[in-house]
Structures are given as C-alpha cells and as structure tokens.
N, C-alpha and C positions, 0 to 999 in steps of 0.2 A: 848272651844275645839270642839264644834259642827261644826263650820265653818272650822276648820282644818281637822276634820274627813271627812266633805263633800268634800273637795278638795282632800284628799287621796283616797277616793272612786273614785272619777272622774279620778284621775291619774291612778289607778290600772285598771279601765275599759278601758282607752284609750290603755294602754300597752297590755291588753288581746285582744282587737280589731285588734291590728296591728300585722298581721301574721309575720312580719319580725323582730319584737323586741325580742320575747322570744329566738330564736336562738342566737340572738346578745348578749342577757344578760347572757345566761347560757351555750350555746355551744361554743361560741367563747373563753371564758376563758379556757375551757378544751382543745381546739385545740392548744391554745397558750402554754399551759403547756405541751402537747405532743410534740409540735415542739421543745421547749426548752429542754425538757427531753431526746429526742431521737435524734433529727436532729443536734441541735446545741451543739457541743461537742468541748471544748477547749483542751481536752486531746490529746497530740501528740504522736502517736505510729506508728509502722510499716512504717517508712518514707522510701519511694522508693529510692534506692541507686544503684550506678553503682561502679564497682570495677575495678581497673587497677593495678593488682599485677605484677610488672615487676621482682621481686626477686624470687618468688616462691620457698622460702626456708621454713623449718619448723617454723622458727620464724615468718615469715610474715603470715603463715597460722594460727599460734596460735594467732597472733594479730587480724586477721580477724574474728576468731572464737569468741574471746572476744567481738568483735564489734557487730557481728550479732546474737550472743546468748542472747544479753541483752533484746530483745524484743522491742527495740526502732527503729530498722532499719530492712528493708527487702532488701535482696540481689536480685535485680531484673536482673542486667546484669553484665557480666564479659567481659572486652575487653582488648586488648593487646597494644593499643596505646592511648596516651593521647588525640589525635585528636577525638577519638571516644567518649571519656568522655565529650568533648564539645558538640558533636552532640546530645548526649542522654539528657544532661541538656538543651540545646537550644530548643529541641523538646519537653520539658516538660514531658519526660518519667521518669525522675529521678530528685530528690530535692537535694540529697547529693551524693557526690563522694569520694572515698578513693583511693589515688594513693600511692603505695609503690614502691620506686625507687630500682634499682639494687644496691646490697651490703647492704641491710638492715639487713639481717642475720648476715653477717660477722662483721659488725660494732658491733652488739650487743654481739657477741661472743668474741671479742677483747676488750670488756669493754668500747667501745667508744659510744658517742651518735649517734643515728640514727633518721632519720626524716621520717615522713609520712605526705603526704599533704591531707588535708581535704577541699573539695570545697562545697559550698552551693549555691543554687539558691536563690538570694536575693529578687526576685519578690514575692516570698511567705515568707515574712519576719517573721512571727511567727513560722512557721515550721523550717526555716533556723536558727533563734536565738535559739530555744530549742534544735534543732539537733546539733548544735555546742557545746552548753553546754553538752549535753549527750556525744558527741564524746571526749570532754576534760576530762569528768569524767572517761569515759571507758579507755582512754590512760593513765590517771594518775593511775588507779588501775593496769593496766598492767604493767607500769613502777615500781610500788611498788612491784609487784610479782617478777619481774626480780631482783630487789635490794635485796629481801629476799633470793632468790636463790643464788645470789653471796655471800652473808654473809654465808649462810649455807655451801657452797664449802670452804670458807676461815676460817671455824670455828676453824680449827687445829691451826691457828696462834694466837688465843686469841680474834678475833673479834667476836662480838655478834651483831645480827641486832637489831636495835632500830627504830621501825616504830610506827607511830601513826595511829590507826585505829579509825575513828569517828564513835560513835554510835548515828545515827540520829533518832530522835523521832519527829513526827508531831502530833500535838494536834488537836483534834476536827474533822479532816478529814484525817485519817491516809493514806487512798489510794489516796489522792489528786484528788478526782473524781470532775471534773467540774460540773457534774450534781448537786452535793450537794451545790455547789456555786451558780449555776444559778437558779435552781428551786425555792428556797425561794424568790429570787429577783423578780420571775415573779408574786409573789403575789402582791408586791408593784406596779408593773407596770400595772397589771389587775385593781387594785383599782383606780389607778390615771386615766387610760384611761376611765373606765366605768363611774365612779362618775363624773368626770370633763366634759367629753364629752356629757353624757346623760342628766345631769342636765342643761347645757347650751342649749342644743337643744330642751329640753323639754319645757323651758320657751320660747325660741324664736318661737317655734311651735304656741303658743298662739298668738304671733304677726302676724305670717303669716295667720293663720286662722281668724283673726279678733276678737277673743274671748277675748283678753286681755282687750280691751275697755269694754267688758261686765263684766268682773270680777271687773274692777276698779269702775263701778257705783253701784256695789253690797255693802251691809254693811260690806263686809270682809275688815279687816284692812291689810295694807301692811305686818306687821309682821305675821299675820295668813296666808296670801297668800304665803310668803317665806317659812314658816314652812311646809305648806302643800305641796308645790312643792318639797322641798328637802328630806323630810322623806322618800318618796318612794324609791329614789335612795340610801338612807343610808341603807334601808332594803335590796335592792338588793346587796349593796356592802357586807353586812353581810353575805348574803346567798353565795356569791362568795368566801368570806373567808372561810367559812365552807367547801365548795365544793373542792376548791383548796388546802387547807391544808391537807384535807383527802386524796385526790389523791396523794399529794406529800409524805405523810407519809406512806400510805399503798400501793399506786400503784408504786412509784418510790423508795421506801425504803430510802427516805432521813431521817436521824435520827432527831427525835424531842425530845429535852432533856429539854425543858423549860416548863413554865406554860401556859396552854390553856387560862385562864382567863386573865393573863397579855397580852397575844397576842391579845385577842379580845378587850381589853380595849385600848391598843395603836394604834390598827387598826382603832377604833372609832376616837381616837385623830387625826390620819393622815387624815382621811376623812373630818375633819373639813376644812382643807386646800384645798383638792380638790374640795369639794362642794363650798367653798368660791370662788375659781377660776372660776368653771363653772358658778356660779351666776355673777361674774364680766364679763365674756365673753358675757353672754346674754344681759348685759346692752350695749355693744359696738357692738353688731351684729344685723343685720335687718333681716336676713334670716337663715335658717338652714345650708346653704352652707358656709356662712361666719363664723358662729359658729363653724363648723367643722374645717375649715382651720385656724382659730384663735387658737382652742384648739391644733391642731397639731403644730402650731407655738411655743405654750409654752411648749409642751410635749418633742419635740426633744432635745432642749438644756438641759431639766432637766434630761432626760435619759442619755445623753452624759456625763453630768458632775456630775452624781450621784453616781459613783463607781459601777454602775450595771454590767459593763463588763470591762471598761477601769480604771485602778488604778489612783486614784487622785494624788498619789505620783510622778507619770511620767509626769504630766501636767506642763506646764510653771507656773511661780509664780502668774501671774495675774489670771489665770483661777483657780488655787488652791485657791486663795483668794475668787474667785466668787463662789465657790462650798459651801461657808459657808451660802449663802442665798438660797440654793436649799433645799427645805424641805424633798424631797424624799430621800436624801442623808442620813438624820438621820433615816428615816424609814428603809433603807436597813441595816444599821447598827442594828437596833432593831431586824428585822425579821431573820437575819443571827445569831445574838447573841442568840436568843431564841431557834431557830432550832438547831444549831450546838454546841453551848457552854453551853446551859441551863442557860443563863444569867438572873438574876433576877433584882428587882427593884433597888438594890444597885448599880448594873453595868449600868443600863439604864436610870436612872433618868434624866441625863443631856440631852440626846437625846429626851426623852419624853417632857422635859420642852421647849427645842427648837421647837419641833413640835407644843405644845400647844400655845406658843407664836405666832409662824407663823400662826396657824390656826385661832386664836382669832382676830389677826390684819387683815388678809385678809378676813375672814368672815364678821367682822364689817365694813370694808371699802366697801365691795361689797354689804352689806344691806343698807348702807347709800346712795350709788350711785343708788341702785335699787329703793328705796323710793322716790329719786328725780325724776327718770324717771316716776314713777307712778304719781307724782305731776304734 
C-alpha cells in the first residue's frame, strides 16, 4: 500500500496546487443544487390567461370565479371579442383562454347543456397540457355543483342527489412539489459528472504532461496505479454526497426518510460504474479536451434516458428497452426511494444488484484495457 499512498499524496497535491479545481469540486455541486432547487421548477401555477365573457351572466361569473380562485390560473386580460383572444395568445401574453358564449347562463337555468371554450398555447406544451387538465377538473367540479343544486331543488319529488366525491391521497410527496423530485436526482447527476469526468481527465493529464511514461518505468504495478488514481475521486465523491445530502435535507427541506448508511453504501456502489467509465474514457482519449467531450457524449444520453426529468413510461418501446442498460436509472430509483419513501434493503436490493453488476463489469473491462495500454 506504500505505492498507492504515494500516488494518493501526489494526486491530492496536484488538486491543491490547481486553483481552479477546488471550486469545481465543491462549489459547482452546491450551485447545481441551488439551480435545480430554486430555478428549475416543474410545478405549473398562475398560468397567464385571457377571458372573453360574452354572456356576462351570474352563471358565467360563477364559473370564472371557480376557474380563477383555484390558484392555477391568473386572469391577466378581459376582452370582448374572440379576435382579441387570438392576438393575446399570438403575442405570448397569455397561455390559456376562456371563452364563454352568449346564452351560457340561460342554457344552464333551462337545464340544458352549455359550452365554454378553452384555448391553450401549444408552443408551451407542458403548461398547456397541465393547464387543460386543470381546466377539465375545474369544469367537472362546477358541473357537479350545478347537478347537486338541481337535485336539491327537486327534492320534493322524491329525488336524491347521488354524487361520487373522490378522496384523493398522494403518498410520499403530498404537495406534489417538483423540488422533492428533482433535488435528490441532482445527487446522482453530480456524482456521475464529478467522478466520471474528473477521473478521466486526471489520468489523461499524466499523458499530456509526459509523466505517464515516468510512472510506467517505476516499480508501481498497474493495479496500484489505478487504485491510487481512482481513490482520490472516490473520496471527493463521498464528500459531495455528504454536502449535497445535507443541503437538500436541511436547506431545501426535502424529506429524508431512509437510512443514511444505506444511502452511503449504494452511492459507493454507483461510483464503481462512474469511475470505471472515467477510466475507460481515459484509455481512448489523448488529451483533456477529448476526455471532456467523450464524457459529455456518454453523460447526455444517460441523463435523458434515466428518468431524471422525462418519464420512461412515455418513451417509445425501443428507448424504454434501452434504459435497462443505463446504470444511473437504477440509482435515481434508489435515491428517491431512500429520500421520499424511506425504502430499505428489502425494496432496493434489485436496483443495488443491477448497479453492482454494471459497476463490476465496467470497472473490470476498463482495468483490463488500461493495463493493455500501459503494456
């Protein structure tokens, strides 16, 4: 272990002497967490809307009150013509529009069906989709209220209202905050970026500086060299895990319901894969620029297909099958399960086994290739 410790000492001296490395290692994870915690928000509320109420009846006003008192929509504009609705949406001033035609109130009082037109700006597809779902829900509730009132008025004829009121409960994230979904995932992304990119560039740096040949002619064995090169980045990854987890739990108030030791152990298992990929990238790169671009080439598909933001269930069949070989997908299941659900080993052993298999295979292949390059 003396040779390994000597390489470890050399690596930490290099990191300390590089003034750009420390901010990248410890400040960048905090900035990423702050970005995803505050700026990146998938919660859709206060959707800017325009209203064209051509009926102006008590019934239309009651419907609009139900619409805009929900908190999902903001009444930005009131117009008298449908042409003005088009201009507001075309100009990007409103995402949703509610048009109530003449006779809306009369049809409701007569017990006939009435229509209200809902228009959404499809260029903002996420806001439009969620806004339309909210509008359908609000309209359904308003219709149920009218039906109940009708039954009450006809109670003397022996009719009784029979309505189904759903009692909805959301487990693990009752407020459906996207922050609770995104922030734990940032830990996986930070681990992947830091350990993969830094390990690959740290080894390639030796090639660029011409010191790899000096290391080869020393009595240091390839296994000792690999271990001494990868352990510093493993230690940096552990520090980032503690830093990001503490900031997520105490700074952003993301609920942490699981076992800290289980989280730490599975983070180490996941880092086997990322360190192995970093080692592999170092064997196919000649300089640090190549290593950086190659790492990005690997990382972007892994993030897109990992269920970090985009649900795997909505992907085409080919890409759903492809996600089975994405190691970070299993880690996102682990990290969110430990944070939000309090999942233990009994629930996460299959994801842990998959990460261990991927890590062992990738690290073994990378070590074999690295040894061949040294020879």
